[in-house]
C-alpha positions, -999 to +999 in steps of 0.1 A: +064+669-267+047+636-277+067+611-298+039+593-317+041+562-338+031+526-341+050+498-322+084+494-340+086+530-353+118+537-333+103+557-304+120+536-277+153+537-296+152+575-297+145+577-260+173+553-252+197+575-273+184+606-255+189+589-221+224+578-231+215+542-225+224+535-261+252+552-281+245+564-316+263+547-345+265+581-362+263+616-349+260+627-313+235+636-286+239+667-265+219+689-242+230+725-238+265+715-250+269+686-227+275+653-245+253+623-237+270+600-212+287+628-192+278+634-156+264+669-165+242+653-191+230+625-169+222+650-141+200+670-165+182+641-181+160+614-165+145+584-183+116+562-173+116+530-193+085+513-205+086+487-178+091+496-141+101+466-121+090+466-085+117+458-059+097+437-034+118+446-004+117+484-010+090+508-001+080+535-026+102+560-008+131+537-005+129+529-042+129+566-052+157+574-028+177+545-043+173+559-078+185+593-064+215+576-049+222+559-083+221+593-099+249+605-075+229+620-047+241+615-011+218+593+011+204+622+032+195+643+001+181+613-018+159+604+012+146+640+016+141+645-022+123+611-025+095+624-002+092+656-023+092+636-056+064+613-042+044+644-033+048+657-068+033+625-083+005+623-057+019+592-039+029+606-005+003+584+011+020+554-004+056+562+008+058+533+031+041+508+008+063+481-007+066+486-044+054+450-050+020+460-035+014+490-057-009+490-087+005+493-122-005+529-124+010+537-090+042+519-099+045+541-131+041+572-109+069+559-086+090+556-118+083+593-125+092+602-090+124+583-094+131+602-126+124+635-108+142+629-075+176+643-087+161+675-102+163+666-139+155+693-164+144+668-191+121+638-185+120+610-210+089+588-206+086+556-227+049+546-231+041+558-196+003+553-198+004+518-212-019+496-191-035+525-172-072+528-168-089+561-178-088+575-143-051+567-139-044+583-173-061+615-162-042+616-129-010+609-148-017+637-173-025+661-144+008+653-129+027+660-161+008+692-165+019+702-130+056+697-141+052+723-169+077+751-166+100+730-143+108+701-165+107+695-203+089+662-210+093+639-241+067+612-239+065+583-264+032+566-273+013+548-300-020+560-286-034+592-301-054+597-269-021+607-252-021+638-275-042+655-248-046+692-249-015+697-226+009+685-253+025+714-271+044+695-298+041+662-316+067+643-336+053+614-357+076+585-364+073+555-387+099+529-396+127+549-378+119+581-398+103+613-386+073+620-407+061+651-390+071+675-362+051+705-352+028+723-329-004+704-317-025+736-316-024+746-352 
């Protein structure tokens, strides 16, 4: 699903609520009956914020393993799954590269690997293609297409180009209000 709207529409706020980073003032957020903020919810949902900050002393694999550890994985499992997550985002060859040496597009893919490392069922991506060149965007879309069936993806963007043919649904927001929600193929 693509969450589409101009800057300031409320897309990032929706993702922060869904990631249980922010608590709702009214109502509640759940996934399969698990309330946001619980360990069951946080194991199922992964969030990649708009800005990925490199950790200069960590390699790509160390960074992803660290995220796995933060999500409750033990060190051994986090290390093993970090390698698999980097393979999924086509960055296995950069496993030993310090995150401060990665390009912006590569760093975003490390962010996705970090979101995938613990086996999340839902992936929340906030403006993931911002700043990517056309080639990087294509690689990124191919990676997301490869996740179909394993992981549900909610991607926010203000760029209509991100409504590529692989998006099944679109939700259009403006001023904090949903203006449209529906199938992209009708």
